[in-house]
TIVEXPA-377105 format. One line per field, with one value per residue: residue number from 0; residue in three letters; x, y, z of N, C-alpha, C in turn. Coordinates in steps of 0.2 Angstrom, whole numbers. Layout:
N
num = NUM ...
residuo = ALA ...
n_u = X ...
n_v = Y ...
n_w = Z ...
ca_u = X ...
ca_v = Y ...
ca_w = Z ...
c_u = X ...
c_v = Y ...
c_w = Z ...
***
This chain:
112
num = 0 1 2 3 4 5 6 7 8 9 10 11 12 13 14 15 16 17 18 19 20 21 22 23 24 25 26 27 28 29 30 31 32 33 34 35 36 37 38 39 40 41 42 43 44 45 46 47 48 49 50 51 52 53 54 55 56 57 58 59 60 61 62 63 64 65 66 67 68 69 70 71 72 73 74 75 76 77 78 79 80 81 82 83 84 85 86 87 88 89 90 91 92 93 94 95 96 97 98 99 100 101 102 103 104 105 106 107 108 109 110 111
residuo = MET ARG ILE ALA GLY LEU GLY ALA VAL SER VAL ILE ASP ASP ALA THR ALA GLN THR ILE ALA THR VAL ILE GLN GLN GLN GLU GLY TYR TYR PRO GLY SER LEU ALA TYR ARG ASN ASN ASN PRO GLY ASN LEU VAL PHE ALA GLY GLN ALA GLY ALA VAL SER GLY GLU GLY GLY PHE ALA LYS PHE PRO ASP TYR ALA THR GLY TYR GLN ALA LEU LEU ASN GLN ILE GLN LEU TYR ALA SER ARG GLY MET THR ILE GLN GLN MET MET ASN VAL TYR ALA PRO THR GLY ASP GLY ASN ASN ASN PRO THR ALA TYR ALA ASN LEU VAL ALA
n_u = -404 -417 -433 -444 -444 -445 -432 -418 -406 -391 -388 -397 -400 -403 -412 -421 -423 -430 -442 -446 -451 -461 -470 -475 -478 -488 -496 -497 -505 -502 -508 -515 -520 -520 -514 -500 -498 -496 -489 -475 -472 -468 -471 -476 -467 -465 -460 -442 -433 -427 -416 -416 -429 -447 -457 -473 -490 -500 -489 -481 -467 -461 -460 -448 -448 -459 -447 -434 -443 -441 -434 -433 -437 -430 -417 -425 -428 -416 -407 -414 -411 -398 -398 -398 -412 -428 -442 -453 -450 -443 -458 -465 -463 -460 -474 -482 -496 -502 -501 -513 -523 -515 -507 -497 -491 -498 -493 -480 -479 -487 -476 -464
n_v = -68 -74 -74 -84 -89 -80 -72 -65 -58 -46 -39 -38 -43 -31 -35 -41 -29 -22 -30 -29 -20 -16 -26 -15 -3 -8 -11 0 9 14 26 33 50 46 49 46 46 61 65 56 48 31 23 29 34 41 54 60 68 61 62 76 77 84 87 84 82 74 75 63 60 70 69 75 70 56 43 48 49 34 28 30 23 11 13 12 1 -6 -2 -6 -20 -19 -17 -32 -32 -48 -50 -49 -37 -28 -26 -24 -9 -1 -2 0 -8 -2 12 18 5 -6 -19 -31 -41 -47 -39 -42 -56 -51 -46 -58
n_w = 371 385 381 382 389 401 406 412 403 399 387 372 355 340 329 338 352 342 338 352 353 344 349 359 353 347 360 366 358 348 335 320 328 342 360 359 346 341 352 345 350 348 360 373 383 397 401 404 400 388 376 363 366 374 388 385 380 392 400 395 385 372 356 340 328 324 321 331 342 341 343 356 362 358 366 376 383 379 390 399 398 399 413 415 419 418 407 412 425 418 413 423 427 416 416 425 437 447 437 430 424 418 417 423 421 410 397 400 397 384 376 376
ca_u = -411 -424 -439 -447 -442 -443 -427 -412 -399 -389 -387 -401 -399 -405 -417 -423 -426 -437 -447 -449 -453 -469 -476 -472 -481 -496 -501 -499 -505 -500 -513 -517 -525 -518 -508 -493 -495 -495 -482 -472 -469 -473 -468 -479 -463 -464 -453 -437 -427 -425 -414 -424 -438 -450 -462 -477 -497 -502 -483 -478 -461 -467 -452 -448 -451 -457 -440 -433 -449 -443 -427 -429 -441 -422 -414 -426 -427 -408 -408 -418 -405 -391 -398 -403 -422 -430 -445 -457 -445 -444 -466 -466 -456 -463 -483 -481 -498 -505 -501 -520 -527 -510 -507 -490 -488 -502 -489 -474 -484 -488 -471 -463
ca_v = -66 -81 -73 -88 -91 -72 -73 -62 -58 -44 -36 -40 -37 -27 -36 -43 -24 -22 -35 -30 -11 -18 -27 -12 1 -8 -10 9 10 19 26 39 54 44 52 42 49 66 65 55 43 26 20 32 34 45 59 58 71 60 64 76 78 94 87 83 79 71 70 58 65 71 69 81 65 46 44 50 44 26 26 33 17 5 16 13 -7 -11 4 -14 -24 -20 -20 -39 -39 -50 -47 -47 -35 -22 -23 -23 -4 -1 -4 -4 -9 5 18 16 0 -7 -27 -29 -48 -50 -34 -48 -63 -53 -46 -63
ca_w = 377 383 377 382 400 402 406 410 397 397 377 364 348 336 330 346 353 336 339 356 352 338 350 363 352 346 363 367 356 341 331 320 333 350 361 357 340 343 355 344 357 347 367 379 387 403 399 410 398 387 369 361 371 377 391 380 380 401 407 392 383 365 354 335 323 324 320 337 350 344 343 362 364 358 370 383 380 382 394 404 395 403 421 419 418 416 401 418 427 414 410 430 428 409 416 432 440 450 433 428 420 417 420 419 418 403 394 399 391 374 373 376
c_u = -418 -429 -444 -448 -444 -436 -423 -407 -397 -388 -393 -400 -407 -411 -425 -430 -432 -443 -453 -455 -459 -471 -478 -480 -486 -500 -499 -501 -506 -502 -513 -522 -524 -513 -502 -491 -494 -491 -475 -469 -474 -474 -474 -474 -466 -457 -452 -433 -424 -422 -419 -427 -440 -456 -468 -485 -496 -496 -479 -471 -460 -457 -454 -452 -455 -453 -434 -438 -445 -438 -427 -433 -435 -423 -417 -426 -419 -404 -409 -413 -400 -389 -401 -408 -423 -436 -452 -454 -445 -452 -466 -462 -457 -471 -485 -491 -505 -503 -508 -524 -520 -509 -499 -489 -490 -497 -484 -476 -482 -479 -466 -465
c_v = -70 -79 -79 -90 -81 -70 -67 -60 -48 -35 -39 -38 -35 -27 -35 -35 -21 -23 -34 -20 -11 -17 -21 -4 -3 -8 -4 14 15 22 32 47 52 50 49 47 58 70 61 49 37 21 21 35 42 52 59 64 67 64 69 77 83 86 87 83 72 69 65 63 66 76 75 77 62 44 41 48 36 25 27 25 10 5 13 5 -11 -7 -6 -19 -27 -18 -25 -39 -43 -47 -43 -42 -28 -19 -21 -11 0 1 -3 -5 -3 11 16 9 -4 -14 -30 -38 -51 -43 -41 -56 -59 -51 -52 -70
c_w = 378 385 382 390 403 406 407 406 400 390 376 358 345 336 333 349 348 336 346 358 347 344 355 360 352 354 368 367 351 337 328 325 339 352 358 350 339 346 349 347 355 354 372 384 393 400 406 406 394 377 366 362 376 381 385 385 390 403 403 387 376 360 344 332 327 324 328 342 348 344 353 367 365 363 379 387 379 387 400 402 399 410 420 420 414 412 407 420 422 412 420 431 423 411 421 434 444 446 429 429 418 422 418 417 409 398 391 393 386 372 373 372
***
């Protein structure tokens, strides 16, 4: 993955996916008491029928435990990579401008 240049890839290694997931988890505000925490959803993934998930608070996916929610986040990152998306393109979809106060470019730069 060409992270520094925000280049496109089709597969990323597990360590890189975990690094991206950690940044996303921090950016999404996963901490005790937060919406993400209550939903066991460290990436604040919108409910889209993910394995093991039900529709949770705020329209986000609610997972039975942290491990299932974290795996769903890793799966989403790998799905974006399999589509050849750059980090910028990933964040344009993941945290679009029209959804609250998101700034996809700043988010992409943070991930990179």
